[in-house]
C-alpha positions in Angstrom: -13.3 -17.9 -8.5 -10.4 -19.2 -10.4 -7.0 -21.1 -10.2 -4.1 -19.2 -11.7 -0.4 -19.9 -11.9 2.5 -17.6 -11.3 5.9 -19.2 -11.9 6.0 -22.6 -10.2 3.0 -21.6 -7.5 -0.7 -21.9 -8.1 -2.7 -18.8 -6.5 -6.6 -18.6 -6.0 -8.2 -15.5 -7.4 -11.7 -14.9 -6.0 -14.3 -12.5 -4.3 -15.3 -13.1 -0.6 -18.7 -12.9 0.8 -18.3 -9.0 1.3 -17.5 -8.5 -2.6 -13.7 -7.8 -1.8 -11.2 -9.5 -4.4 -8.9 -12.0 -2.6 -6.0 -13.7 -3.9 -4.5 -16.4 -1.9 -0.9 -18.1 -2.9 -0.7 -21.5 -2.2 2.5 -23.2 -0.8 5.3 -24.1 -3.2 4.7 -27.7 -4.5 0.9 -27.6 -4.3 -0.5 -29.7 -7.1 -3.4 -28.5 -9.2 -5.7 -31.0 -7.8 -4.9 -29.7 -4.2 -5.5 -26.2 -5.3 -9.0 -27.3 -6.7 -9.7 -28.8 -3.2 -8.6 -25.7 -1.5 -10.8 -23.5 -3.9 -13.9 -25.7 -3.2 -13.2 -25.2 0.6 -13.1 -21.6 0.2 -16.2 -21.5 -2.0 -18.1 -23.2 0.8 -16.8 -20.8 3.5 -17.8 -17.8 1.2 -21.2 -19.3 0.7 -21.7 -19.7 4.5 -20.2 -16.2 5.1 -17.4 -17.3 7.3 -14.3 -16.9 4.9 -11.6 -14.6 6.3 -8.1 -14.1 5.0 -5.7 -16.1 6.9 -3.9 -12.9 8.3 -7.1 -11.9 9.8 -8.2 -15.4 11.2 -7.8 -15.4 15.0 -5.7 -18.2 16.8 -7.4 -20.3 19.4 -5.8 -18.5 22.1 -7.1 -15.0 20.8 -10.7 -16.7 20.6 -10.4 -18.3 24.0 -9.4 -15.0 25.5 -12.4 -13.2 24.0 -14.7 -15.9 25.3 -13.4 -15.9 28.6 -13.9 -12.2 29.0 -17.4 -12.7 27.4 -18.3 -15.2 30.1 -16.9 -13.4 33.2 -20.1 -11.3 34.0 -22.4 -14.4 33.4 -21.0 -16.9 35.6 -20.5 -17.6 39.2 -17.0 -16.4 40.2 -15.7 -19.9 41.3 -17.0 -21.3 38.0 -15.3 -18.5 35.8 -11.9 -19.2 37.9 -12.3 -22.7 36.9 -12.7 -22.0 33.2 -10.0 -19.4 33.2 -7.6 -21.8 35.0 -8.5 -24.1 31.7 -7.8 -21.5 29.4 -4.4 -20.4 31.0 -3.1 -24.1 31.7 -4.5 -26.7 29.3 -4.5 -25.6 25.7 -0.7 -24.9 25.0 -1.0 -27.8 22.1 -3.9 -25.6 20.5 -3.1 -22.0 21.4 -1.1 -21.0 18.3 -3.4 -22.7 15.8 -5.8 -20.8 13.7 -9.1 -21.3 14.7 -10.3 -22.6 11.4 -7.5 -25.1 11.5 -8.6 -26.9 14.4 -10.2 -30.4 13.2 -11.7 -33.3 14.8 -8.5 -35.1 14.3 -6.4 -32.4 16.0 -8.9 -32.5 18.9 -8.5 -36.5 19.3 -4.7 -36.0 19.0 -4.8 -33.4 21.7 -7.2 -35.8 23.9 -4.9 -38.7 23.2 -1.9 -36.3 24.4 -3.5 -35.6 27.7 -4.4 -39.4 28.3 -0.6 -40.1 27.8 0.2 -37.4 30.3 -1.9 -39.2 32.7 -4.4 -36.5 33.2 -7.1 -37.7 35.4 -10.2 -38.5 33.4 -12.5 -36.2 35.3 -10.1 -33.2 34.5 -10.2 -34.2 30.9 -13.7 -34.1 30.7 -14.1 -30.6 32.4 -11.3 -29.3 30.0 -13.3 -30.6 27.0 -16.5 -28.8 28.2 -14.6 -25.5 28.3 -13.1 -26.3 24.9 -16.5 -27.0 23.4 -17.8 -23.7 24.5 -14.9 -21.9 23.0 -15.5 -23.7 19.7 -19.2 -22.9 20.0 -18.2 -19.3 20.4 -16.1 -19.4 17.3 -19.2 -20.8 15.5 -21.4 -18.0 16.8 -18.9 -15.3 15.5 -18.5 -17.2 12.1 -14.8 -17.8 12.4 -15.8 -21.6 11.8 -18.8 -23.2 10.4 -19.1 -25.9 13.0 -17.7 -27.2 16.2 -15.1 -29.9 15.6 -15.3 -31.4 19.2 -18.8 -32.5 18.7 -17.5 -35.3 16.3 -14.4 -36.1 18.4 -14.4 -39.6 20.2 -14.5 -38.8 23.9 -12.2 -40.4 26.4 -13.7 -43.2 28.6 -12.8 -44.4 32.1 -11.9 -48.1 32.2 -13.5 -48.2 35.8 -16.7 -46.5 34.6 -19.7 -48.2 35.6 -18.3 -49.9 38.5 -18.6 -47.0 40.9 -21.7 -47.6 42.9 -23.5 -45.2 45.1 -23.1 -46.1 48.9 -25.9 -45.7 51.3 -26.4 -46.2 55.2 -28.8 -48.8 56.5 -31.2 -47.5 59.2 -29.1 -49.1 61.9 -25.9 -47.5 60.7 -27.6 -44.1 60.7 -28.5 -44.5 64.3 -24.9 -45.8 65.1 -23.3 -43.0 63.2 -25.4 -40.1 65.2 -24.8 -42.0 68.6 -21.0 -41.9 67.9 -20.8 -38.4 67.2 -19.8 -36.7 70.2 -20.3 -33.1 69.5 -23.9 -31.7 69.4 -23.0 -29.3 66.6 -22.2 -32.1 64.1 -24.4 -34.7 65.3 -27.2 -32.3 64.6 -25.5 -31.4 61.2 -25.5 -35.1 60.4 -28.9 -35.6 61.4 -30.2 -32.7 59.1 -27.9 -33.8 56.2 -29.3 -37.3 56.5 -33.1 -36.4 57.0 -33.2 -33.5 54.4 -30.9 -34.7 51.6 -29.6 -31.3 51.4 -26.0 -30.7 49.7 -23.1 -30.0 51.8 -22.8 -26.4 50.6 -26.3 -25.8 51.2 -26.0 -27.2 54.9 -23.1 -25.1 55.7 -24.7 -22.0 54.1 -27.9 -22.3 56.4 -29.2 -19.5 58.7 -31.4 -19.7 61.4 -33.9 -17.4 59.6 -34.2 -20.3 57.0 -35.9 -22.5 59.6 -39.7 -22.1 59.1 -41.1 -23.7 62.4 -44.7 -22.7 61.4 -44.7 -24.7 58.0 -42.2 -27.4 59.5 -39.7 -26.7 56.6 -36.3 -25.8 55.9 -35.8 -23.1 53.2 -32.6 -23.4 51.0 -31.8 -20.0 50.0 -27.9 -20.2 49.4 -24.9 -22.3 49.4 -21.4 -22.1 50.9 -18.6 -23.2 48.7 -14.8 -22.4 48.7 -15.1 -19.8 51.4 -18.0 -17.8 49.7 -21.7 -17.7 49.8 -23.7 -18.0 46.7 -27.3 -18.1 45.5 -28.5 -21.6 44.5 -27.3 -22.4 41.1 -30.8 -23.3 39.7 -34.4 -22.5 40.4 -34.9 -26.1 41.6 -32.1 -26.0 44.1 -34.0 -22.9 45.8 -36.6 -25.0 47.7 -38.3 -25.8 50.9 -37.4 -29.1 52.5 -40.2 -30.8 54.9 -38.8 -31.5 58.3 -39.8 -34.4 60.5 -40.7 -33.9 64.3 -37.3 -35.4 65.5 -35.4 -33.0 63.2 -37.3 -30.0 64.4 -37.0 -30.9 68.0 -33.1 -31.4 67.6 -32.9 -28.1 65.9 -34.6 -26.4 68.7 -32.3 -27.8 71.1 -29.3 -27.1 69.1 -30.4 -23.6 68.6 -30.2 -23.1 72.5 -26.6 -24.2 72.8 -25.3 -22.8 69.2 -22.8 -20.0 69.7 -23.7 -16.7 68.2 -22.0 -15.7 64.9 -22.1 -12.6 62.8 -24.4 -14.0 59.9 -26.5 -16.1 62.4 -25.4 -19.2 61.0 -27.2 -22.4 61.9 -23.9 -24.3 62.1 -20.9 -21.9 62.9 -17.5 -23.3 63.9 -16.3 -22.4 67.5 -15.4 -18.8 66.4 -18.9 -18.2 64.8 -17.6 -18.5 61.2 -18.7 -21.0 58.5 -17.5 -24.6 59.2 -14.4 -25.7 57.0 -15.8 -28.8 55.1 -12.6 -30.5 55.1 -12.0 -30.1 58.8 -15.4 -31.3 59.6 -15.2 -34.4 57.3 -11.6 -35.4 58.5 -12.2 -34.4 62.2 -15.5 -35.6 62.9 -17.4 -37.5 60.1 -14.7 -40.0 59.2 -13.9 -40.6 63.1 -17.6 -41.3 63.7 -17.9 -43.6 60.8 -14.7 -45.4 62.2 -16.3 -45.7 65.8 -19.3 -47.5 64.4 -17.3 -49.8 62.1 -19.0 -48.5 59.0 -17.0 -48.6 55.9 -15.9 -45.1 54.8 -18.2 -43.0 52.7 -18.3 -39.8 51.4 -20.3 -37.1 53.2 -22.3 -36.6 50.0 -23.4 -40.3 50.5 -25.7 -38.9 53.2 -27.6 -37.3 50.3 -27.7 -40.3 48.6 -29.0 -42.2 51.6 -32.0 -39.8 52.0 -33.0 -40.2 48.5 -32.7 -44.0 48.3 -34.7 -44.4 51.5 -37.4 -42.3 50.2 -37.7 -44.0 46.9 -37.5 -47.4 48.7 -40.5 -46.3 50.9 -42.5 -45.7 47.5 -42.4 -41.9 47.8 -43.5 -40.2 44.6 -40.5 -39.7 42.4 -41.7 -35.9 41.6 -41.8 -35.5 45.4 -38.4 -36.7 45.9 -37.2 -34.6 43.1 -38.4 -31.3 44.6 -36.9 -32.3 48.0 -33.5 -33.1 46.4 -33.5 -30.2 44.1 -33.0 -31.9 41.2 -33.8 -30.3 37.8 -36.3 -33.0 36.7 -37.8 -36.4 37.8 -35.6 -38.0 35.2 -32.5 -36.8 36.9 -33.6 -38.4 40.1 -34.6 -41.6 38.3 -31.2 -41.6 36.2 -29.3 -41.2 39.7 -31.0 -43.7 41.8 -33.2 -46.1 39.7 -30.7 -48.8 39.9 -31.4 -48.8 43.9 -35.0 -49.6 43.5 -36.1 -53.2 44.1 -36.7 -54.8 40.6 -38.5 -57.8 42.5 -41.8 -56.0 43.5 -44.4 -59.0 43.7 -46.9 -56.6 45.4 -46.9 -54.3 42.4 -47.2 -57.3 40.3 -50.4 -58.4 42.2 -52.0 -55.2 42.0 -51.7 -55.0 38.3 -53.3 -58.4 38.0 -55.9 -57.5 40.4 -56.7 -54.3 38.4 -57.0 -56.0 35.2 -58.6 -59.5 36.1 -60.2 -59.0 39.5 -61.9 -61.9 41.0 -61.0 -64.0 38.3 -57.4 -63.8 39.1 -58.1 -64.7 42.8 -60.2 -67.7 41.6 -57.5 -68.8 39.3 -54.9 -68.8 42.0 -57.2 -71.1 44.1 -57.6 -73.9 41.4 
């Protein structure tokens, strides 16, 4: 590899990783020190097998297009559409850059621009997930040697950490159900509270999912954005234990349930899947208001189930399997702050296990 000069410009003369001779003319005004720096960078690229002449190096938009087509058969359709929307709508500042010219600094500048445009923090984070996958794809295909997003400072939400999970107390649960006039939605809310199933899992239930012999509800599909899907993970596909009250109410509801083509457990009046927004706005929130309960999300019924189970001392592994979390650690990460930190009974049991009668005698003295 050599640095040569022709007229008032330096050019680099070297062989790439394929043994092909390359000549790269540097911009007018480039100093010899800068030329040496550029040559060292090229030497590293050749050693790593990722050097490509500038005219053959794809732009970010070209790599993103290849990536989104590669992902199409591997993703749920709604997930792919979300990624595709990111590729089409959120990378204008990066699209024309050569993929090997995207640096940590340029990514942080891009993030700052989104923040200045008041893009919601949740949207920024989702877009960065997509960006990270595109850049990882570029690394696998040896367009670049590393993913610069990994070193970029991520945006922070000023209100982060203040958002708390809301759960209903037993008396509030009973009041909610008593103030839900429709049998359809009263039963749906009861099942939501007593199983902790996700909204899409509830709306996708069919009567064949009710296993009366084993007293369980089998989660085998989910209904989201007008479509049915298989559960996303193996742990989401699960059997949830049912209490006698839930079984009794489901039996009563089955007698009154209108027929539907898919034999849905909770169809609307026309026998089609329930529209989530209509259910929340026309039935869930009015029932909350009728009881005087502060407004919560429908998803908080799931949190209510998990928090009550854990408060009762249920095994975390059991709660995890019932909730469909990927691991007990996920369950603890979400709900650990709801557990009572002042458990004197546990402290007493520990003392008794170690010191036995000595501990009891000591308390008497």
